[in-house]
Backbone bond lengths (Angstrom), bond angles and torsions (degrees), N, CA, C in turn:
res aa  C-N    CA-C-N  psi(-1)  N-CA   C-N-CA  omega(-1)  CA-C   N-CA-C  phi
1 M - - - 1.462 - - 1.531 110.75 -
2 A 1.334 117.22 -36.02 1.464 120.30 179.53 1.523 110.13 -61.45
3 G 1.328 116.66 -42.20 1.461 120.51 178.44 1.517 111.54 -62.35
4 F 1.333 116.35 -40.20 1.463 120.66 179.09 1.525 110.57 -64.53
5 L 1.325 117.97 -41.63 1.465 121.11 -178.84 1.525 111.28 -67.01
6 I 1.332 117.38 -35.39 1.468 120.23 175.22 1.526 109.96 -63.66
7 E 1.332 115.73 -42.48 1.464 120.77 177.15 1.530 110.14 -62.73
8 T 1.316 117.09 -38.70 1.461 121.56 178.28 1.518 111.25 -59.86
9 V 1.338 116.65 -44.13 1.464 120.59 179.89 1.525 110.42 -62.23
10 L 1.320 117.19 -46.36 1.463 121.04 -177.09 1.525 111.52 -63.85
11 I 1.337 116.46 -44.86 1.463 120.19 -179.44 1.527 110.72 -69.49
12 S 1.330 117.27 -40.46 1.462 120.89 -179.93 1.525 110.83 -63.53
13 L 1.329 116.80 -42.82 1.462 120.09 179.39 1.519 111.57 -64.79
14 S 1.324 117.04 -36.46 1.466 119.69 179.15 1.517 110.48 -63.91
15 G 1.341 116.88 -29.85 1.453 120.35 178.62 1.515 112.35 -80.50
16 V 1.325 116.42 -47.48 1.470 119.76 -174.94 1.524 111.92 -71.44
17 M 1.334 118.01 -27.25 1.457 120.64 -178.44 1.527 112.82 -81.87
18 A 1.340 117.21 -9.64 1.461 119.80 177.32 1.530 109.17 -68.74
19 P 1.342 117.86 136.84 1.475 120.05 179.81 1.526 111.26 -57.46
20 G 1.314 116.35 135.55 1.457 120.82 -179.21 1.515 110.51 -170.88
21 P 1.322 117.31 -174.13 1.470 121.14 -177.46 1.527 114.38 -58.54
22 L 1.335 117.33 -41.34 1.466 119.16 -178.65 1.520 111.83 -66.72
23 T 1.336 116.57 -41.69 1.461 118.91 179.89 1.526 110.93 -65.68
24 A 1.329 116.90 -42.17 1.464 120.50 179.43 1.525 110.81 -63.50
25 T 1.329 116.73 -40.55 1.462 120.35 -179.54 1.522 111.45 -69.39
26 A 1.325 116.90 -37.64 1.466 120.21 178.01 1.523 110.82 -62.01
27 V 1.326 116.84 -40.94 1.464 120.30 178.51 1.524 110.40 -68.07
28 A 1.335 116.41 -44.81 1.466 120.28 -177.96 1.527 111.49 -62.28
29 K 1.328 116.68 -47.92 1.464 119.87 -178.24 1.524 111.58 -77.15
30 G 1.324 116.72 -23.16 1.453 120.14 176.68 1.512 112.79 -66.47
31 A 1.335 116.24 -23.82 1.457 119.30 177.01 1.521 110.91 -64.00
32 R 1.337 117.00 -20.35 1.470 121.70 177.98 1.530 111.98 -100.18
33 S 1.331 117.31 -35.32 1.463 120.16 -178.18 1.531 110.44 -145.73
34 P 1.327 118.11 130.31 1.467 120.34 179.34 1.528 113.11 -66.97
35 H 1.341 116.16 -16.86 1.464 120.65 -177.42 1.522 113.12 -94.18
36 A 1.331 117.79 0.37 1.461 121.27 -176.28 1.519 111.78 -59.40
37 G 1.321 117.16 -39.03 1.460 120.46 -178.83 1.519 112.33 -60.97
38 G 1.323 116.49 -38.78 1.455 119.85 177.83 1.516 112.00 -64.71
39 L 1.333 116.07 -38.79 1.466 119.97 179.13 1.528 111.11 -70.94
40 I 1.329 116.59 -36.54 1.470 120.13 175.50 1.523 109.93 -63.18
41 A 1.334 115.91 -41.74 1.464 120.05 177.88 1.529 111.00 -63.68
42 L 1.334 116.92 -34.53 1.464 120.63 177.03 1.527 110.02 -63.32
43 G 1.340 116.80 -45.91 1.460 120.12 177.31 1.517 111.73 -62.35
44 H 1.321 115.90 -39.58 1.462 121.16 176.78 1.525 110.45 -61.50
45 G 1.342 116.06 -42.59 1.462 120.59 -179.73 1.518 112.69 -66.56
46 I 1.343 117.03 -32.49 1.465 120.95 178.24 1.523 110.13 -60.43
47 V 1.329 116.35 -31.10 1.469 121.26 177.05 1.530 110.85 -87.61
48 E 1.330 116.18 -41.47 1.460 120.40 -170.21 1.530 113.80 -72.77
49 F 1.326 118.30 -39.70 1.465 119.15 -178.75 1.532 112.14 -64.23
50 P 1.351 118.94 -47.00 1.474 118.24 175.40 1.528 112.45 -62.12
51 L 1.338 116.24 -34.15 1.462 119.59 178.09 1.522 110.96 -63.28
52 M 1.326 116.90 -42.23 1.463 120.33 178.58 1.526 110.90 -63.66
53 L 1.327 116.21 -40.39 1.462 119.52 177.63 1.528 110.89 -65.21
54 A 1.341 116.44 -40.69 1.465 120.00 178.85 1.525 110.71 -63.97
55 M 1.328 116.63 -39.88 1.467 119.81 178.09 1.520 110.60 -66.91
56 F 1.314 116.01 -32.48 1.460 120.72 176.06 1.531 110.18 -58.26
57 W 1.352 115.32 -31.12 1.463 120.57 -179.23 1.526 112.47 -100.50
58 G 1.348 117.80 14.00 1.463 120.01 170.15 1.508 117.43 104.05
59 L 1.330 119.46 21.48 1.461 120.91 -179.75 1.522 113.21 -78.86
60 G 1.322 117.76 -10.17 1.456 121.29 -175.40 1.515 114.15 -53.22
61 S 1.333 117.62 -38.41 1.470 120.83 -178.83 1.528 111.24 -66.55
62 V 1.332 117.14 -31.61 1.470 120.66 178.00 1.520 110.20 -69.25
63 L 1.323 117.03 -42.10 1.457 120.59 -179.56 1.517 111.89 -64.77
64 A 1.323 116.89 -29.45 1.461 120.90 -178.64 1.522 112.64 -78.04
65 N 1.333 117.88 -9.15 1.465 121.36 -179.25 1.527 110.00 -68.41
66 K 1.337 116.05 128.53 1.463 121.43 -175.92 1.521 112.28 -62.72
67 R 1.328 117.44 -40.55 1.459 120.45 -177.95 1.532 111.12 -68.51
68 V 1.322 116.52 -38.68 1.466 119.78 177.32 1.524 110.03 -61.21
69 G 1.322 116.02 -44.37 1.460 120.26 178.68 1.513 112.44 -61.93
70 A 1.343 116.55 -38.00 1.462 120.57 -179.80 1.530 111.06 -66.77
71 I 1.321 116.92 -42.33 1.471 120.55 179.41 1.529 110.15 -64.23
72 V 1.326 116.01 -44.75 1.465 120.30 177.83 1.525 110.20 -60.32
73 G 1.333 116.60 -42.71 1.456 120.83 -179.75 1.514 112.74 -62.80
74 F 1.330 116.39 -39.18 1.468 120.00 -179.55 1.531 110.73 -66.31
75 V 1.327 116.15 -48.73 1.468 120.38 179.91 1.526 110.27 -65.15
76 G 1.320 116.26 -43.68 1.457 120.25 179.93 1.516 112.22 -64.17
77 G 1.330 116.49 -38.04 1.458 120.04 177.35 1.515 111.74 -61.19
78 F 1.321 116.11 -38.94 1.464 120.44 177.60 1.531 110.43 -63.02
79 F 1.348 117.53 -44.49 1.463 121.47 177.91 1.532 110.64 -58.77
80 L 1.333 116.02 -43.48 1.459 120.13 -178.56 1.527 111.43 -64.82
81 L 1.329 116.55 -39.74 1.459 120.16 178.43 1.531 110.82 -62.12
82 V 1.338 116.26 -43.08 1.466 120.24 178.85 1.528 110.75 -63.40
83 L 1.331 115.80 -45.77 1.461 120.11 -179.27 1.522 110.79 -65.34
84 G 1.326 117.18 -44.60 1.456 120.97 -179.22 1.511 112.84 -61.92
85 V 1.332 117.22 -46.01 1.463 121.14 178.71 1.529 110.12 -62.86
86 G 1.339 117.27 -40.21 1.462 120.85 178.76 1.516 111.87 -62.14
87 I 1.331 117.08 -40.60 1.467 120.70 179.89 1.524 110.78 -69.20
88 I 1.327 117.36 -39.43 1.468 120.72 178.09 1.525 110.42 -61.53
89 R 1.333 116.25 -44.01 1.462 119.59 179.00 1.523 111.76 -64.28
90 S 1.337 116.43 -42.46 1.463 119.47 -176.92 1.524 111.71 -73.20
91 A 1.346 117.14 -19.28 1.464 119.99 179.78 1.518 110.98 -61.73
92 S 1.313 116.62 -34.50 1.455 119.67 179.88 1.525 112.32 -93.95
93 A 1.361 115.98 -29.71 1.464 119.24 -176.79 1.515 112.97 -88.01
94 E 1.357 116.90 -17.87 1.462 121.10 -175.13 1.511 111.11 53.38
95 A 1.345 116.24 38.49 1.466 120.61 -178.06 1.508 109.11 -121.06
96 E 1.302 116.80 105.30 1.461 121.85 -179.53 1.521 111.24 -59.91
97 S 1.336 118.38 -31.32 1.451 120.67 -176.78 1.518 112.31 -66.41
98 K 1.325 117.36 -21.16 1.460 120.73 -179.29 1.518 111.70 -89.50
99 E 1.285 117.70 -3.54 1.458 121.30 -176.70 1.511 110.64 -89.41
100 G 1.342 116.79 131.27 1.458 120.12 178.53 1.519 111.69 -63.55
101 F 1.339 117.58 142.69 1.451 122.74 177.86 1.532 110.28 52.87
102 S 1.344 117.01 60.59 1.456 120.81 -175.60 1.520 112.50 -65.18
103 S 1.332 118.58 -23.72 1.459 121.36 178.15 1.530 110.08 -78.56
104 P 1.339 118.40 121.39 1.465 120.56 178.23 1.532 112.45 -60.70
105 V 1.338 117.52 -35.42 1.470 120.31 179.07 1.529 110.21 -64.16
106 L 1.334 115.78 -46.35 1.462 120.23 178.84 1.522 111.11 -63.54
107 A 1.332 115.98 -41.51 1.465 119.76 178.38 1.523 110.54 -60.98
108 G 1.329 117.09 -44.25 1.460 120.35 -179.89 1.517 112.38 -61.79
109 A 1.337 116.68 -39.61 1.464 120.42 -179.93 1.521 111.45 -70.36
110 L 1.340 117.32 -47.83 1.462 120.73 -177.07 1.526 112.07 -66.78
111 L 1.325 116.42 -39.18 1.462 119.41 179.73 1.520 111.53 -68.72
112 S 1.314 117.05 -27.01 1.472 120.32 176.58 1.521 110.58 -76.28
113 I 1.334 116.32 -46.34 1.464 120.45 179.98 1.524 111.00 -60.72
114 G 1.324 116.24 -39.79 1.457 120.10 -173.34 1.512 115.75 -93.37
115 N 1.315 117.83 9.10 1.460 120.71 -179.79 1.526 110.26 -98.42
116 P 1.342 118.36 107.62 1.474 119.60 -178.03 1.519 112.66 -64.27
117 Y 1.327 117.58 -29.36 1.457 119.92 -179.22 1.527 111.51 -72.03
118 F 1.320 115.69 -28.59 1.463 120.79 173.69 1.536 109.53 -62.33
119 L 1.336 116.64 -44.72 1.465 120.68 179.46 1.526 111.36 -69.79
120 V 1.342 116.89 -38.35 1.465 120.33 178.11 1.526 109.96 -62.47
121 W 1.342 116.39 -41.42 1.468 119.90 179.27 1.526 110.27 -60.22
122 W 1.351 115.87 -43.52 1.464 119.01 -179.54 1.529 112.19 -71.45
123 A 1.318 117.39 -28.59 1.470 120.24 179.34 1.524 111.68 -76.69
124 T 1.323 117.39 -15.01 1.472 121.03 -176.63 1.534 110.77 -119.98
125 V 1.326 116.08 -84.96 1.472 120.57 -177.87 1.521 111.26 -61.48
126 G 1.334 116.52 -47.75 1.457 120.01 -179.07 1.514 112.76 -61.55
127 A 1.348 116.09 -39.36 1.469 119.82 179.69 1.518 111.09 -63.77
128 S 1.323 116.23 -38.70 1.467 120.38 178.61 1.526 111.19 -64.64
129 L 1.330 116.49 -45.90 1.464 119.96 178.49 1.521 111.22 -64.61
130 L 1.326 115.57 -40.86 1.462 120.06 -179.40 1.523 111.13 -63.48
131 S 1.323 116.38 -39.62 1.459 120.82 178.73 1.523 111.24 -62.09
132 R 1.318 115.79 -41.03 1.467 119.56 179.08 1.531 110.66 -69.68
133 A 1.337 116.06 -37.09 1.466 119.68 178.85 1.521 110.64 -62.60
134 M 1.337 116.04 -38.47 1.455 120.64 -179.39 1.519 111.84 -65.40
135 G 1.334 116.56 -20.37 1.458 120.24 176.38 1.520 112.52 -65.40
136 F 1.327 116.73 -19.57 1.466 121.95 177.30 1.528 111.57 -97.31
137 G 1.329 116.79 7.24 1.461 121.14 179.26 1.523 111.46 80.44
138 W 1.332 115.27 -166.72 1.462 120.49 -179.38 1.523 113.24 -59.43
139 P 1.350 120.01 -38.42 1.469 119.01 177.34 1.531 111.54 -59.53
140 G 1.336 116.99 -39.55 1.456 120.77 178.41 1.515 111.63 -65.90
141 F 1.332 116.20 -42.08 1.466 120.81 179.61 1.522 110.84 -63.33
142 L 1.333 117.27 -46.92 1.467 121.14 -178.88 1.529 111.41 -65.22
143 A 1.331 116.40 -41.52 1.466 119.77 179.16 1.524 110.39 -63.41
144 F 1.333 116.10 -42.33 1.459 120.36 178.72 1.526 111.05 -62.82
145 A 1.333 117.06 -47.63 1.464 121.75 -176.48 1.529 111.05 -61.75
146 I 1.327 116.07 -46.72 1.467 120.18 -177.99 1.527 111.13 -67.09
147 L 1.330 116.36 -42.12 1.462 120.77 -177.94 1.524 110.76 -67.23
148 H 1.324 116.53 -40.97 1.464 119.77 179.28 1.530 110.36 -62.41
149 W 1.329 116.83 -45.61 1.463 119.67 -179.69 1.527 110.88 -67.74
150 A 1.330 117.49 -33.40 1.459 120.60 178.94 1.529 110.89 -62.05
151 C 1.334 116.71 -31.88 1.468 120.65 176.03 1.525 109.86 -65.51
152 D 1.337 116.09 -43.49 1.468 120.38 176.18 1.530 110.55 -59.53
153 L 1.319 115.26 -48.35 1.465 121.04 -177.82 1.526 111.06 -59.76
154 G 1.328 116.70 -48.58 1.462 120.44 -177.23 1.523 112.59 -62.12
155 W 1.334 116.73 -44.26 1.454 120.31 -176.78 1.535 111.90 -70.09
156 L 1.325 116.92 -46.41 1.460 120.33 -178.02 1.534 111.16 -67.05
157 Y 1.327 116.31 -37.11 1.470 119.88 177.29 1.526 110.07 -65.27
158 L 1.343 116.11 -41.27 1.466 120.33 179.14 1.528 110.52 -61.63
159 L 1.332 116.84 -42.80 1.464 120.28 -179.50 1.529 111.58 -62.48
160 S 1.330 116.75 -45.75 1.467 119.16 -178.68 1.528 110.76 -68.29
161 W 1.327 117.57 -35.45 1.465 120.96 178.51 1.525 110.63 -66.20
162 L 1.340 117.04 -43.04 1.464 120.53 178.56 1.527 110.98 -64.57
163 S 1.341 115.38 -38.88 1.465 119.42 178.02 1.525 111.14 -64.10
164 S 1.331 116.19 -42.38 1.463 120.73 178.73 1.524 111.25 -65.84
165 T 1.325 116.58 -39.77 1.464 121.02 178.35 1.516 110.79 -63.67
166 G 1.334 115.24 -40.34 1.458 119.35 177.97 1.517 111.28 -61.87
167 R 1.318 116.50 -36.24 1.467 120.16 177.99 1.521 110.74 -63.56
168 A 1.328 115.75 -42.04 1.462 119.82 -177.57 1.530 111.36 -63.68
169 F 1.337 116.58 -35.14 1.458 119.96 -176.36 1.532 113.16 -91.63
170 L 1.332 116.69 -32.03 1.464 120.33 -171.08 1.522 113.73 -107.29
171 G 1.336 118.12 -10.23 1.453 120.92 173.21 1.515 115.31 86.93
172 T 1.342 115.40 -173.29 1.459 121.39 -173.69 1.524 112.51 -69.06
173 G 1.332 116.99 -28.06 1.463 118.90 178.11 1.510 111.33 -60.97
174 F 1.334 115.60 -39.61 1.469 120.53 176.97 1.518 110.93 -63.37
175 V 1.335 115.86 -42.99 1.460 120.99 -179.46 1.528 110.79 -59.49
176 K 1.326 116.04 -48.14 1.459 119.96 -178.35 1.524 111.32 -62.68
177 A 1.344 116.45 -41.69 1.461 120.06 -179.40 1.524 111.15 -64.70
178 V 1.337 116.34 -43.56 1.463 120.70 -179.70 1.524 111.10 -64.34
179 R 1.322 116.35 -45.79 1.458 120.21 -178.56 1.527 111.34 -65.97
180 L 1.329 116.91 -38.08 1.459 120.15 177.86 1.519 110.51 -64.09
181 L 1.333 116.60 -45.10 1.455 120.68 179.24 1.528 111.05 -61.74
182 C 1.325 116.93 -44.94 1.468 120.70 -179.60 1.529 110.76 -65.45
183 G 1.327 116.63 -38.29 1.456 119.46 177.33 1.518 111.87 -62.38
184 V 1.325 116.09 -42.98 1.470 120.52 178.14 1.532 110.26 -62.84
185 L 1.337 117.05 -41.44 1.468 120.53 178.76 1.527 111.23 -62.30
186 L 1.325 117.27 -40.90 1.461 120.51 179.98 1.525 111.24 -67.44
187 V 1.320 116.95 -37.88 1.466 119.85 175.77 1.532 109.59 -63.40
188 F 1.331 116.47 -41.07 1.466 120.99 177.82 1.526 111.04 -60.66
189 F 1.351 116.29 -49.14 1.465 119.62 179.42 1.527 110.87 -62.26
190 G 1.335 116.26 -40.76 1.462 119.65 179.60 1.511 112.13 -61.50
191 A 1.337 116.83 -46.46 1.463 120.92 178.84 1.525 110.82 -62.70
192 K 1.321 116.64 -38.34 1.466 120.46 179.87 1.528 110.89 -67.02
193 F 1.325 116.93 -43.10 1.461 120.34 179.22 1.533 110.62 -60.58
194 V 1.339 115.98 -45.00 1.465 119.96 -179.48 1.522 110.78 -64.71
195 A 1.329 116.82 -45.17 1.464 120.53 -179.12 1.529 111.34 -62.79
196 D 1.330 116.35 -45.02 1.475 120.12 178.39 1.507 111.79 -61.63
197 A 1.341 116.17 -39.01 1.473 120.62 -179.92 1.508 110.70 -65.79
198 L 1.324 117.33 -43.50 1.464 120.29 -179.33 1.529 111.08 -65.02
199 L 1.316 116.45 -39.07 1.467 119.82 178.43 1.532 110.53 -65.08
200 A 1.329 116.63 -38.07 1.452 120.57 -179.44 1.528 112.35 -70.31
201 L 1.343 115.90 -31.06 1.474 119.97 -178.10 1.526 112.78 -83.05
202 L 1.335 117.52 -21.58 1.457 120.96 -178.08 1.533 111.63 -77.13
């Protein structure tokens, strides 16, 4: 079981460290608070833990459905576009109230629900790891679930802390540049999710 948990950490980190909506949001919101990444991870966990339990009871086949993935991608792409545009606007206005999904917890949950690649990962790689974890019974499942989420928490918290530290040393110009870049990335991901969904549905 120890060997399996080490493998879980390595595979989980390879997934969470890949550039994506959560990483961009952690950096953007980290420019305002070093703890934003932890709150984003909390929102992510609110979605991910029930998802793992649902997969434990056989939801994996639903996640693998192409049409389900396309619908999730379309809705998620819309969320990303709203969030990205809000961050771009707030980058120049320095007004948190104008930023879409100002709550990091809400952002973490919505970005997880609306990310088709998050569901694809769980329908493939995650399902394989989960199946092996279940071979160790409930202790294996719980250890896997907690350890996987801890990887998310550690990485997202680190990103927001580094972003906040950069603000302290480099000033508001750094903050605006980082937030603008992250906003553009989120708009890009949002447009890609919507385009991929439309192609899959046609």
